[in-house]
N, C-alpha and C positions, 0 to 999 in steps of 0.2 A: 785667441782672437786679439788683435791689436786694439788697445784701449784708447781710441781717438779722443773720446770725451774727456777722460782724465787728463790727457796731455794738454788739451786746449785749456781746460779750466784751471789747471795748475800753473801753466806758463803765461796765459793771457789773462792776468788778473789786474785789478786796478792798481795793485802795489808794484806791478812790473814796471821796470824802466823801459824807455822806448826801444832800446836795443834788444831787450829781452823779448818784447812782443815780436819784433821782426825775426829774431832767431827762432822763436817757437813756431812761427808759420813756416819757416824754412825747414826746420826739422820735420814738421808734419808731412810735407810733400816729399821730402827726401826719403823717408822711411815707409812709404805707403806699401802695404801688401797688395799684390795684384788681384787677390781673390776677393777683396772687399771694396770694390769700386764705389758702390752706392753709399755705404757708410762713410767711406773716405770723403766723398764729395760733399756730403752733408756737413761734415766737420770742417772741411776747407771753407765752405760758404760761411759758416759761423766765425771762422778765424778772420776772413776778409771783412765781415761785418764789424768785428771787434776793432780791427785796424781802422775802419772808416769812422768809428765812434771816438777814437783816441786822438785828441788834438795836439798831443805833445810830441808825436813822431816827426822828426825833421823830414823835409820834403825829399831830399836825396835818398834817405833810408826807406821812406815810404814807397817811392817809385821803384827802387831796387827790389824791395820785398815783393811788391805786387807783381812785377814782371816775372820774378822767379816762381812765385806760386802759380801764376797763369801758365808759364812754360811747362811746369811739371803736371799740372792738373788737366790741361786741355785734352790730352789723349784719353784720360779717364772719362772726361765729359763726352768726348766724341764717341766712345764706345757705348755709353749709356744712350746717347742719341740714336745710334745705329740699332741697338737692341729695341728701343721703343718703336722706331719706325718699322722694324721687322716683326713687331709684336712678339718678341721673345718671351718665354714664360716668366711671369713675375714683373715684367717691365712696365705694366700699366701704371704703377705707382711712382714711376720715375719722373713724370712730367713736371710736377711742382719744383723738384730739385734741378732739373735741366734748365728751366726758365730762371730760377733763382740765381744760378751760377752766372749767367749772362748779366742779369739785372744788378747783382751785387758788385761784380767787377766793373761794369760800366759806371756805376755810382762812384766806385773807388777811383777810377781814372778821372772822372769829372771833378772830384775833390782835388786831385793833384793839379789839374789845370787851373782851377780857381785859386789855389794857394800860390801857384807860380805867377798868375796874373796880378795878384795882390802884393806879392813880394818876390820878384824874379830872382831865380837862382841860376848862376852860370855853370857851364860844364855839363849840363844834362840835356842839351838840345836833341841828341840822338834818341835818348830815352823818351823824351816828350813826344817826339814824332812817332815813336812806336806805340806808346799808350794812347795817343790820339787815334791812330789807325785801328788799334784793337778795340778801343771804346766804341768807335763807329761801327766796327764789324759786329760787336755784341748787340748793339741796338738794332742793326738790320737783321740779325738772327731772330730777335724777338718779333720783328715784323713778319719774317718768313714763317715762323712757327704759329703766329696768329692765323696766317693763311691756312696752315695745315689743320687748325681747329675751327676754321670758318668764322673767325672773329675779326672784326675791324680793329686795327690798332688804336689804342687810346692816344689822345692828342699829345700827352706828355712823352710818349715814345718817339714821335716825330720830333718834338721840340728838343729832346735830349740828343737825338742824332744830328739835328741841325747845329747844335752848339759845338759838337765835336768837329763838324765840317767847317764851321766858321773859324774855329781856332786854327785848323789846318790851313785854311785859305789865308787868314791874316798872317800866318807864319811863313807863307809862300811854299808850302809843301803839299798842298791838296792834290797835285798831280804827280807827286814823287812816289814811284812804286817801291815797295819793300816787302821782305818776307815777314809774314805775320808771326811765324814760329820757327824755331831752329830746324824743324823737320818739314817745313812747307816746301812745296815743289814749284810754286809760281808766285810771282810778286803781284801785289795789288796796291792800288792807291785809294785814298779817301774818296776821290771823285768817282772812281769805278764802283766802290762799295755802295755809295749813296745812290748812284744811278741804278745799280742792280736791285736795291730795295724798292726804289720808286717804280721801276718797270714791273717788278713782281706784283706790287699793289695794283698797278694799272692793267695787269693781265686779267683782273676780275675773276679770281680763282674760286668764287663761291659756287660754281657749278662744275668744278673739276674734281676728279678722283685724287686721292692722296698721292699716288704714284705720278700723276700728271703734274701736280704742284711741285713735287720733288724734281721732276724732269725740267720744268720751266726754271726753277731756281738754279739748277746746274747749267742749263742752256744759256742763261744770262751772263755767266762768266765768259762765254765765248762772244756773245752778241754785243756786249757793252764795251769791249776793248777799243780804246781810241775815241769813244764818243765824249764830247765835251759839254760841261756846264758853262753857259755863257751869261754875261751880265746884260747883254742885249739880245732880243729875239733873233734867231737865225732866219735867213731868207727862205730856206727850204722847209716846206711844211710836210707832215704835221709837226706842230710844236707843243711841247708840254712845259709846265712851269711849276716851281715850288717857291715858297716864301720863307726865307731863313729866319725872319723875325716873328713868324706866327706858327703856333702849334697846329698846323693844318697839313693834310695829306696832299701829295702832288695831284695835278689835274690838267686836262687840256687847256691851252691858253685861250682866253676869251678877250674881247675888246676891253681896254682899260686896265689890263693887268700889267702895270709898269711900276718901277720903283727900284731903288738901289739895293734892296734886300731880295729882289727877285732873281732867280736863276732859271735859265731857259735851256732846252735842248730839243734837237730835232730827232725824230725816230726814223728818218728816211734811211740812214745807214743801217740801222737795226733791221728794218723791214726788207732792205735790199739783201742783207745776209740771210734772212729767213727765206727769201725767194730762191737764193742759190741752194740752200739746204733742201727746199722742196723739190727743186729740179733734180738734185741727186737722189732724193727719196723716191722718185718715180722708178728708179732702177734698183737701188739697194740702200742700206743704212751707211752713210759716209763714216769714215774713220773717226772724225771729230765727235760724232754722236756715240759711236761704239765705245769711245774712251770714257764716256760719262757713266756714272753709277745709276743708271735709270732703267727701270724694268718695262720698256715699251717695245712693241713690235714695229715693223716698218710702217704699216698702215696707221698705227696709233700715233707715231711720230708725225706722219703726214697730216693727219687730222688736227693734231695739236698745233702744228705750225700754221695751218690755215686759220685756225681759231685765233691765234695770237696776232696774225697779220691784220685781221679785222679789228681786233680790240685796240691795237696800237695805231689805228688809222685816224683820218681827219676828225671824225666825230667821236673818237674815244671808244669806238666799238659798241655804241649804244644801239644794239640791233633791235629791230622791231619784233614783237611777238608774232607767233604764227597766226593768232586770231585775237581779236579784241576781247578784253575781259570786262565784266560788269561787276560792280560792288555787290557783295553778298555777305551779310553778317549772320552767322549762326554757329552753334556748337556742332560737334560731330563725334560719332563713335569711330575709333581708329585702331587698326592693328598694323604694326610695323614688322616687316620681315616676311619672307616667303612661308616659312613653317607656320607662323601664327596666323597669317592670312588664309592659308590653305585649310587649316583646322577650323577656323571660324566660318569659312564658307561651307565646309562640309557639314558642320553641326548647326549652321544657320543661327549663329549667336552674335550678330552684329546689329546693334540698334543705337539710335542717337542717345539713349539713356544709359549706355555702357558706363562703367565706373570711371573711365578716363575721358568721358565726354567733355567735362569742364576744363580739361587740359588742352583741348584743341578748339581753335576758332577758325572758321572759314572767312577769309577776307575778300576774295574775288574768285570768279569762276568764268571759264569760257568753254567753247566746244572742244578744246584740246588740252586745257590745263586748269590748274587751280592754285591759288595762293592761300596758305594757311599759316597760323602761328601756334607754336607749341609752347605751353607754359609750364610743363612738367620738368622734373629734375633729371630724368633719365635721357639726357641728350645723346649719350653714347650709342643709343639704339638707332639713331638716325645716321644714314650714310648715303652718299651719292650713289645712285644705281640700285638702291634697295627697294623692294616691293612694298607697297602700302595700300591698305584696304580702308575705304572711307564710306560711312553711311551718315547722310544728313537727313533732316526732316523732309526736305523738298526734292530730293533726288534719289534715284535708285542706287543700289549698291555699286560703288565705283572702285575699280582696280587701277592703280597708277604706279608710277615709279618716281622716287625722289630725284630731282634734277638740280636743285639749288638749295644751299643752306647758308644762312647768315645768322650767327649767334649774337644776340643783343641782350642788354640788361632787362628789357621788358618782354622777353620771350625770343624763341628761335623762329625766324622766318623760313618757311619751307615751300619751295616751288615744286609743283608736281605735274608731271606729264600723265594725262589720263590715257590708259590703254583701251578701256572699254567699260561697259556697265553689265550688271547682272552676271558676274562670273559663276561658273558651275564647278563644284568640287568633284573630281573623278578619282577612281582608284586604279593603280597600275600594279600588275603582278607579272612575274616571269612565267612563260608557258611551261607546263609540266612540273612545276615546283609547288606542290601543295603545301609545303611548310613555309613558303615565303610569305612574310607579312606584307600586306598591300601597302604601297606607297601612294601618298596623296599628290595629285597634280591639280592644276587650275586650267580651266578651258573657257575661252570666250568665243562665242560663235561670230561669224562674219557680220551678221546684221547688228550685233551689239558692240562691235569694235569701232573705235574712233578712226582707225586707219583702213577700214574696209577689208581687213584681213583677219583671219581667225588667229587667236593666240593660244598656244599650248605650252604652259609653263610647268617645269618640273625641276627636281633637284639635279644639280650638275652631274652627279655621279651616274645618273640614269641615261643621260643623253649620249647616244652613239649612233652614227649612221648605220642604217640597215638593221638595227636592233628590233626584234619583234617582241611585243608586249601585249598583254590582255588589258584592255581598257573597260572598266565597268562604271556605268553611270545610270542612275534612275532605274536600277533593276535590270539593265540590259548590258551584255558583254560583247566586245568585238576584239578580234585579232587585228592589231595595227603594226605597221612598220615605220619606224622613225626615218626621217630624211636628214640631210645635213643640218647641224645647228645653225639657226639663222641669226640669233642674237644672244649675247650673254649679259645678264644683269649681275649685280653684286652678289646676290644670294640664290640665283636660279638661272635656268637657261630656257630659251624659246626654240622649239623645234616643230616644224610641220610634220605631218604624217599622212600615210595612205591607209585606208581601211581594206584589209585583206578578206575578212569574212565575219559573219555574225556567229556568235557561239550560243548554242541553245542551252 
């Protein structure tokens, strides 16, 4: 095994001269074994941190070293990102390192720009333009990955991004495209990178699936081309705005939003391109979308584009709820996930005094939904589209599905669509297979459903059109035949059925 730690500790010491520090980082990435990406990246981050802390490295050497390290490490980092997004075995622990890479390099590039501003160095204009664009790219990646974790970006993340863009604008290169890395296939500009990050934030991703967020992130590379950040509000609405002098997120323009640090853009061109895509999606997936690394079917792309068109509209996509909610403060007993919910329903062990009741608080409730806050630590159990079973003191047992997540320091806000109340646990077995262990399913009758339709939820591997099963509930058994799956959730499927006969 390559001893990264010893190499870094021996060569990046306080007694090292500046050139030695730069050489050690260069050796580190030059000799990386391909089989140890994660360990390698951890040590690379430590090396960059050490460079950031050393004030004796000349600016030219600092810039050259950081560019080289970034060049050699970004493919390793990209592979870890890909493994994490695809939930490869062992990849769950990669997240802190993935984020630290962008964070540490962005800080390193910001230090370079500050040093140049305080004592300008000639002959490195091309390198400064590159590190400015890369620094902004890394900041916008942090914002994108906040979206993937249903976190609102901290103000400092926006502020750091605005600093990179301001430097590019002051240098006259904000709109100048370049290749981020030697193996990049497309050129990007600082203006385009900032716009992509802003539009992703304005897409309101807190109720999107992970693969939808990834799709929007990639789609914006196409949609934002040629869109301009202006110093005066454009005439064509809708108009969004950001303030380069304030650590604030972008937002729809309101009256009185003016000043020399404001930058404006119209989304009319973006939504026009969306409309063209939607027209093509009525027939098939256009080549531009097929070229993206997104796992969406045609109907999913169409629904996503429609959603984005609304959210990037005049009112910023502040859609009205299906029904008005009233404030309601109480604790609740909660089970998250189809398997846990089905088991709890079957054994009837859901009460407001469950051991996790203090972790869940009901904030508001309506005829179709509920807003809750989760104070526990197991946030990973929550996912858009996952089933959730709720029992409060004043309501019957409710079955719902998670539709919105916003992770905050004071708890995770969870928006829930209620499917119905008083769900029943039923058993399913294959006909003629006496050795088959019964599988649990969940059934909500039509009178108890919020959509006036019965819900029949079961594990995804059971759902198949025309499949015949034996349904047992409350001591009675029936032969049923499944119909086409009507809806898929994150951890189960909904299928209607017809009753063929009663089994004595």
